[in-house]
C-alpha positions as CSV (number, residue, x, y, z in Angstrom):
1,X,56.4,29.9,41.8
2,X,56.0,26.2,41.4
3,X,52.3,26.5,42.4
4,X,51.8,29.2,39.7
5,X,53.4,26.9,37.1
6,X,51.2,24.0,38.1
7,X,48.1,26.2,37.9
8,X,49.1,27.5,34.5
9,X,49.7,23.9,33.2
10,X,46.4,22.7,34.6
11,X,44.6,25.6,32.9
12,X,46.3,24.8,29.5
13,X,45.5,21.1,29.9
14,X,41.8,21.9,30.5
15,X,41.7,24.0,27.3
16,X,43.3,21.1,25.3
17,X,40.9,18.6,26.7
18,X,37.9,20.8,25.9
19,X,39.1,21.4,22.4
20,X,39.7,17.7,21.8
21,X,36.3,16.8,23.2
22,X,34.4,18.9,20.7
23,X,36.6,18.5,17.6
24,X,34.8,16.5,14.9
25,X,31.7,15.6,17.0
26,X,28.4,17.1,15.7
27,X,26.2,18.7,18.3
28,X,22.4,18.8,18.1
29,X,21.1,22.3,18.3
30,X,18.5,22.9,21.0
31,X,15.9,24.0,18.3
32,X,16.3,20.6,16.7
33,X,15.6,18.8,20.0
34,X,12.6,21.0,20.6
35,X,11.1,20.3,17.2
36,X,11.9,16.6,17.1
37,X,9.2,14.7,15.3
38,X,7.7,11.4,16.3
39,X,6.2,8.6,14.1
40,X,4.1,5.5,14.7
41,X,4.5,3.0,11.9
42,X,1.9,0.3,11.6
43,X,2.4,-2.4,8.9
44,X,0.2,-5.4,7.9
45,X,1.0,-9.1,8.0
46,X,0.7,-9.3,4.3
47,X,3.7,-7.2,3.6
48,X,6.6,-8.9,1.8
49,X,10.0,-9.3,3.4
50,X,11.6,-6.8,0.9
51,X,8.9,-4.3,1.7
52,X,9.5,-4.7,5.5
53,X,13.2,-4.3,4.9
54,X,12.6,-1.0,3.1
55,X,10.4,0.2,6.0
56,X,13.0,-0.7,8.5
57,X,15.8,1.0,6.5
58,X,13.7,4.1,6.1
59,X,12.9,4.4,9.8
60,X,16.5,4.0,10.8
61,X,17.5,6.8,8.3
62,X,14.7,9.0,9.6
63,X,16.0,8.6,13.2
64,X,19.8,8.7,12.5
65,X,19.9,11.5,9.9
66,X,16.7,13.5,10.7
67,X,16.3,13.0,14.5
68,X,12.8,11.5,14.0
69,X,11.7,9.2,16.9
70,X,9.6,6.2,16.0
71,X,7.7,3.2,17.2
72,X,7.0,0.3,14.8
73,X,4.3,-2.3,15.2
74,X,4.5,-4.9,12.4
75,X,2.6,-8.0,11.2
76,X,-0.8,-6.7,12.2
77,X,-4.1,-8.0,10.9
78,X,-5.9,-5.1,12.4
79,X,-5.3,-2.1,14.7
80,X,-5.6,-3.9,18.0
81,X,-5.2,-3.1,21.7
82,X,-1.4,-2.8,21.3
83,X,-1.9,0.1,18.9
84,X,-4.6,1.7,21.1
85,X,-2.1,1.6,24.0
86,X,0.6,3.3,22.0
87,X,-1.7,6.1,20.9
88,X,-2.8,6.7,24.4
89,X,0.7,6.6,25.8
90,X,2.4,8.9,23.3
91,X,1.6,11.9,21.2
92,X,2.8,11.0,17.7
93,X,3.1,13.7,15.1
94,X,2.5,11.3,12.2
95,X,0.9,7.8,12.0
96,X,1.5,5.6,9.0
97,X,-0.7,2.6,8.2
98,X,0.6,0.3,5.4
99,X,-1.6,-2.6,4.3
100,X,-5.1,-2.8,2.8
101,X,-6.2,-5.2,5.5
102,X,-5.6,-2.6,8.2
103,X,-7.8,0.1,6.7
104,X,-11.2,-1.0,8.1
105,X,-9.9,-1.0,11.7
106,X,-7.8,2.2,11.1
107,X,-11.0,4.0,10.0
108,X,-12.5,3.1,13.4
109,X,-9.5,4.2,15.4
110,X,-9.2,7.5,13.5
111,X,-12.9,8.1,14.3
112,X,-12.2,7.7,18.0
113,X,-9.9,10.8,18.0
114,X,-7.3,9.1,20.2
115,X,-4.5,11.0,18.6
116,X,-3.9,14.5,17.2
117,X,-1.3,13.1,14.9
118,X,-1.6,13.2,11.1
119,X,-2.7,9.8,9.7
120,X,-1.5,8.5,6.4
121,X,-2.9,5.2,4.9
122,X,-0.8,3.6,2.2
123,X,-2.3,1.0,-0.2
124,X,0.1,-2.0,-0.3
125,X,-1.5,-4.1,-3.0
126,X,-4.3,-3.9,-5.6
127,X,-7.7,-3.7,-4.0
128,X,-10.1,-6.5,-5.2
129,X,-12.6,-6.1,-2.3
130,X,-13.1,-2.3,-2.6
131,X,-11.6,-1.6,0.9
132,X,-9.8,1.5,-0.3
133,X,-13.0,3.2,-1.3
134,X,-14.0,3.5,2.4
135,X,-10.9,5.3,3.8
136,X,-11.6,7.9,6.5
137,X,-11.8,11.4,4.9
138,X,-9.6,12.9,7.7
139,X,-6.6,10.8,6.6
140,X,-4.1,11.2,3.8
141,X,-4.4,8.2,1.5
142,X,-1.9,7.0,-1.1
143,X,-3.3,4.6,-3.7
144,X,-2.6,2.9,-7.0
145,X,-4.3,4.7,-9.9
146,X,-7.5,2.8,-10.7
147,X,-7.8,4.4,-14.1
148,X,-4.3,3.0,-15.0
149,X,-5.4,-0.4,-13.9
150,X,-8.5,-0.3,-16.1
151,X,-6.5,0.9,-19.0
152,X,-4.1,-2.0,-18.6
153,X,-7.0,-4.5,-18.4
154,X,-8.7,-3.0,-21.5
155,X,-5.6,-3.2,-23.6
156,X,-5.0,-6.8,-22.5
157,X,-8.5,-7.8,-23.5
158,X,-8.4,-5.9,-26.8
159,X,-5.2,-7.6,-27.7
160,X,-6.7,-11.0,-26.9
161,X,-9.8,-10.4,-29.0
162,X,-7.6,-9.1,-31.9
163,X,-6.0,-12.6,-32.0
164,X,-9.6,-14.0,-32.6
165,X,-9.6,-15.8,-29.3
166,X,-13.1,-17.0,-28.5
167,X,-14.2,-15.9,-25.0
168,X,-16.9,-17.0,-22.6
169,X,-17.7,-14.3,-20.0
170,X,-18.9,-14.9,-16.5
171,X,-20.3,-11.9,-14.6
172,X,-23.3,-10.6,-12.7
173,X,-26.2,-8.6,-14.0
174,X,-25.0,-5.4,-12.2
175,X,-21.6,-5.7,-14.0
176,X,-22.4,-5.9,-17.7
177,X,-19.7,-6.8,-20.1
178,X,-18.7,-3.7,-22.2
179,X,-20.2,-3.8,-25.6
180,X,-16.7,-3.4,-27.2
181,X,-15.8,-6.7,-25.8
182,X,-19.1,-8.7,-26.1
183,X,-21.5,-7.1,-28.7
184,X,-25.2,-7.8,-28.2
185,X,-25.1,-10.4,-30.9
186,X,-22.7,-12.4,-28.8
187,X,-25.0,-12.4,-25.7
188,X,-24.9,-16.2,-25.7
189,X,-21.2,-16.0,-24.8
190,X,-22.2,-14.5,-21.3
191,X,-23.0,-16.5,-18.2
192,X,-24.6,-14.6,-15.3
193,X,-24.0,-15.8,-11.7
194,X,-27.0,-14.1,-10.2
195,X,-29.6,-16.6,-9.0
196,X,-28.2,-19.2,-11.3
197,X,-27.2,-22.3,-9.5
198,X,-26.6,-24.0,-12.8
199,X,-24.0,-21.4,-13.9
200,X,-21.2,-24.1,-14.2
201,X,-23.3,-26.4,-16.4
202,X,-24.3,-23.5,-18.6
203,X,-20.7,-22.3,-18.9
204,X,-19.5,-25.9,-19.7
205,X,-22.2,-26.2,-22.4
206,X,-21.4,-22.8,-24.0
207,X,-17.6,-23.4,-24.0
208,X,-18.1,-26.7,-25.9
209,X,-20.7,-25.2,-28.2
210,X,-18.6,-22.2,-29.2
211,X,-15.2,-24.0,-29.1
212,X,-14.0,-21.3,-26.8
213,X,-10.4,-20.8,-25.9
214,X,-10.7,-18.7,-22.8
215,X,-13.1,-18.1,-19.9
216,X,-13.0,-14.6,-18.3
217,X,-14.6,-13.8,-14.9
218,X,-15.5,-10.1,-15.1
219,X,-16.8,-9.9,-11.6
220,X,-14.9,-10.8,-8.4
221,X,-15.4,-14.4,-7.4
222,X,-13.9,-16.8,-4.9
223,X,-11.0,-19.1,-5.8
224,X,-13.3,-22.2,-5.6
225,X,-15.4,-20.9,-8.6
226,X,-12.2,-20.1,-10.6
227,X,-10.9,-23.6,-9.9
228,X,-14.2,-25.2,-10.9
229,X,-14.2,-23.3,-14.2
230,X,-10.6,-24.5,-14.8
231,X,-11.9,-28.1,-14.7
232,X,-13.5,-27.4,-18.1
233,X,-10.0,-27.5,-19.7
234,X,-9.5,-24.1,-21.2
235,X,-7.7,-21.0,-20.0
236,X,-9.4,-19.2,-17.1
237,X,-8.8,-15.6,-16.1
238,X,-10.2,-13.7,-13.1
239,X,-9.8,-10.2,-14.5
240,X,-10.5,-8.5,-11.2
241,X,-7.4,-10.1,-9.7
242,X,-5.3,-10.4,-12.9
243,X,-3.2,-7.3,-12.4
244,X,-0.1,-7.1,-10.1
245,X,1.6,-4.0,-8.9
246,X,5.2,-3.5,-7.7
247,X,5.7,-0.6,-5.4
248,X,9.0,1.2,-4.7
249,X,8.8,1.5,-0.9
250,X,12.1,3.2,-0.6
251,X,10.9,6.0,-2.8
252,X,7.5,6.2,-1.2
253,X,9.0,6.5,2.3
254,X,11.6,9.0,1.1
255,X,8.8,11.2,-0.2
256,X,6.9,10.9,3.1
257,X,10.1,12.1,4.8
258,X,10.2,15.1,2.5
259,X,6.6,15.8,3.3
260,X,7.3,15.8,7.0
261,X,10.3,18.0,6.7
262,X,8.3,20.5,4.6
263,X,5.2,20.2,6.7
264,X,3.2,19.6,3.5
265,X,0.8,16.9,4.8
266,X,-2.7,17.1,3.4
267,X,-5.7,14.9,4.0
268,X,-7.5,13.2,1.0
269,X,-6.5,10.8,-1.7
270,X,-3.3,10.9,-3.8
271,X,-2.1,8.4,-6.4
272,X,1.4,6.9,-6.4
273,X,3.6,8.7,-8.9
274,X,5.8,7.1,-11.6
275,X,8.7,6.7,-9.3
276,X,6.7,5.2,-6.5
277,X,4.9,2.7,-8.7
278,X,7.6,0.5,-10.3
279,X,5.4,-1.7,-12.4
280,X,1.8,-2.6,-13.2
281,X,1.3,-5.7,-15.3
282,X,-1.0,-8.6,-16.0
283,X,-0.1,-11.7,-14.1
């Protein structure tokens, strides 16, 4: 009789322990484990600290709340051997590349076909060097709207001219100044850099002759040329690099999560939407 009571008590105790062990603890369904996604995140050395923090927060949330495994290689100047090794060792579902400076090497790696994963390249800053125009067509590409940038520049210049500011323009022959900004009768306000070693002397002369208030570089130039023009003593603007963009990385990455969950990835270019692009302004 005592043995029976002991066996019954032991059985009841096992039921209690089993019930306590499962109460309030979520269990991962097998189908979730079978369908677990994996991500390789690659970020450039030019990323700001707040942007890196947003990426780190997003990856943690992807893993903890959505069971997405990830590897993150940060502070890259190009996709190097460490990236190649990761691609060869693991079969990632999605590969994200954040940073304009990484695009040239990313194009080469994508072309090697080392991964069957879906590549997404994300523009991190405005593109003065035209790097983003050469993104591999097999990748998805998120970029800042170039038309919106040109609209902002145009408005800034129109407002400047409306204030009767006298401008000297510096450009190249293959980048003519729009006639709305510099009519043909004002051709003597333009200095061409092409095959013109005396461009600075010419610019200095014209600025004094016209009592100009502002010099605008309409074509991309190096910082040394901008600094040299500033020595003339008037305001100098490099219009190709005069716009700054603030991106909402938390929103951008949240939208990438939604894309992965909905399996809605598509190759080709897409512009950042109004929530993803916080602000675009003249510096």
